[in-house]
N, C-alpha and C positions, 0 to 999 in steps of 0.2 A: 518268233513268228515263223510259221512254216509256209514256204511258198514253193511254187514249181520253178526250178531253175530255168532262167531264160524267158519266163512268162512276160516280164515287163518289156523285154526287147521285142517279143512277138507282138504284144499289144501296141507298142509304139510303131512298129512297122505297119500294122494294119491301119493305125490312125494316120500315118503319113500318106498311105495309098488312098484311103477312103475319105478322109476329112481334112486333108492338108495339115495333118499333125495335131489337130485339136482333140483333146480328151476331156470328157466330163467324168468326174468321180464323185461318188456319194458315200457317206458312211451312215449306216442305219443305227438305230438306237439299241439299247440293252447291253452295252459293253461296260466293263469295269471302268469307272471314271479315272482310275489311276493308270490304266493301260491304254485307253483310247488315244491319248496324245502320241504315244510311241507308235501305235498302229498307223496313225495319219503320217507321222514322220517317215516311217519305213516305206509306206506306199509312195510318197512323193520322191524319196531317195531312189526307190526302184525305178520309177518312171523317168527320172533324170539320169539313171545309170550311175548313181553315186554310191559309194560304200557307206554302210551304217557306221557312224562314228561313236555311237553309244551302244551298250549291250542291252539286250532284252531285259527290262526290269522285272518281269515276272517269270523268267525262264525257269527258275529253280524254286518257285513258290509252291509249297506242297499242297496238293489237293487233299481234301478230306472226303473219302468215298462215302462215309457214313452220312455226312450232311447231304451229299448229292442224292444218295439212295432214299433218304427220308423225304427230300423235296419231291422226288419223282413219285414216291408212294402217296404222298399227300395230294399231288395233282391227279393221280389216277383215281383216288378215292372220291374226289370232288367233281371230276369231269364225267359227264354222262356218256361220252363217246369213247373213253379210254378203257 
């Protein structure tokens, strides 16, 4: 997971100043179901200032550019605004 270094500290500092330290976080849909739990864990660990104790499970998962390109081409072909 790529994050901006220190972003969690900055976010927590703003929350302390503006809301007494309260933070609301949401996770939108569409994520890989195998990766979503890690993303939630990494987000909470970052907010708490804790190190990640497990490695990114999909960090070295190979992408298949041909599959992505075919999906984009299919969407463009079917969508009137693209």
